[in-house]
Steps between C-alpha positions, in 0.01 A plus 500: 500500500268211408305483181149618563331291234501141386795544262837342574743725687730672259862607562709734291861386513760758397800329341828593339595285199814371680338400828556156648175520695217487242467116478468457877229763532309376198501142625391611845212698349391202297490281807288760677259548213599865464482676164829670417554804279865556412620856478851496355766768443465479120376714213158402370639338183728270699235431766268369236773277360553361854122457544508751788172692528650811655820657373627764742789740524634462855723798437193722447285425805246778430412350162517141640263580783257664258515191280437267794205705624352506150539126474355434846186701427420240237656199670496553881793365699515408868875554554799651325830331581860556380689175503842670542655846558432622145140611561440536876449875465264448207307235693452741795387785277260285298352337813445845648328623188275190499420518870667162577702424814852621442824642637514873447689611189742692728582182695553313173747774390678472833537123464660555156725795570779429746543868589132561574498168692787609720336839570168345606662218699715752690206729563289205619766388749604182321867408545690613190871579443629851453450600139520784251421566131731651242449602141688282251642816348697576816872437525551160662838603638330782693209281609736231618629734767151564635398144583603249768641158419406228439206624299271366225403679178149428371305614194158617619278299269686193379402167656677168566819653641582657160755779546537439873868518591689521829793735537756482785710793398497821294670321209242225504223760525614685188526177304157383618348843422629491143364150453153593636502805282571303183220256586244772568589703189470177294145473646410846370556698826634854479787580747369849574163370617586149628612414852698218655429400861806458726439333833692350787579128449296288739698203634318184598298198390243553224145366496197539273145519628196406295174632639155626421322810624132515589374845603854591598562192712796283402477128491839323455476224240869397499835620630804403294860479613765597247791288622755630247674820616393816322789728582576645155639648296197375309191341659399198298238297687531123474332279760170553682398245766191493720415469785759733642757364747514831689373497860126551532547835679710625204241375251231689696716816490540457120118478462446808717762693302333405170157601627639830618660557158172417319317756712769760443462461124119484511477146366157369597390195310637209301838326477817638658858391441762642736878468515663560841836478667532378858792586725559560874299824473196314369336482155545770236285547192695472173198518273128431512274452196132480452519180296586134554840333472664522161619255234388139537568499878132476591494139371634377831216654705183305578230585752203329664420188301726564208417856408777681313596858573337639185170328589513653846567851355214465254257374764595793719464749219143402401375426853482124480530307824847391620454242767868432575796734443754266659794379291561132456696332783801394291799725445537638148759698308600641164831591349517768237792377290757779465656601170866404503611768257413711202476343152281269304347189658624217282397194703365375831612166651390293796128596517373138524766418758398802707131401477586164658659650812292390803251773594522684168159531331599678181769689318393758245748675276334822389793657313491425130787344308694728272364807678712758689558459866549820704600452865439750781513786549389575145298181449144433608451120480629160608593185313207316658359355822547194714213391727524269803301378798609306808441429866699803622658816362858375513415189296333717242795736481738203454283359218505831320878533526561142387268546200685821406832313517366261239445778249756647268453777239696577186513875460694621199599848395264629230754477217582133577138396499430683169800327340384158626157556349 
């Protein structure tokens, strides 16, 4: 795990071109004195234009692993990390080939495929709802008579709640099925070979757990409440606030459930991000991933004496000492700004006013002007992020909501925007 010679420790970061996460990891590596090699999902010609030393095809993991091993024989690396979902399987396979600490490739697949995940969680005794898989080519009117309501339809491999739709009746099920089918076909999936997961809707309060695994043992880094109800028909996440306001015994149950789920999947080392629902029957795993929290949400997390999440992950990956895993004492929160509707983003108003709300540390609009906005369930992004800190979780939540009320967005139909330009 640790470099055996006098050279600086070197980390291979696997990145997709669209990731939000690169800057945070690169800055954390710079602070730690780590050498970073970027492996990006790009053809060689584009990789050289981007000054990326290692162009990789994430869709062809066999060739990508071979390329990484060839590179590492000349330029040894001490860890291979995927900064988001796009390359977790590739990172596991490459780490295995290089003899570096890693999650097994099978566990990485399970953390990316909702069907495999449900199978392993169920077999491992983790609480999961009743579920089944169906081919997209099946007749939704027939399938609608074989499921219980309310239920949730989920594509197996899309992330960020894309294509996730609740149905409370047969008619809603058929409409949701057709919508999921259109989305998956547009992504290149074949109906005869592609499945959709249909599972029982889990009522309750949703939380997110950020943790890190060391030799299979889970350490909780932060537990976030999601105070906005996530009842469907779509499941757009908005506010995350930590520390959780749930009773301590419930928080402990959430941690145990997450650890049990990680074991069931075979996750063994590195960051873990889990989504759970809590109701009167206890916590239920919605999803668990072998990577850290997405988007820019990690910006609100600080540990020890000001260590960011990315620094903690990098230290853990290369075997550097971590003296203090504890999160800062103050409450913190982030709001992922939802997309109000489909169209072109023409203007954003009120950003400076939102930044001056007490407790708000920053407002970042990540959507680009004059670019299409696609809301859930087809879309995969947000308008931006609001970050806040305060003395307690309720104060932080109120700051986020007040800042969001300051913002307004002009979203025009495509034809109107083109005419205006």
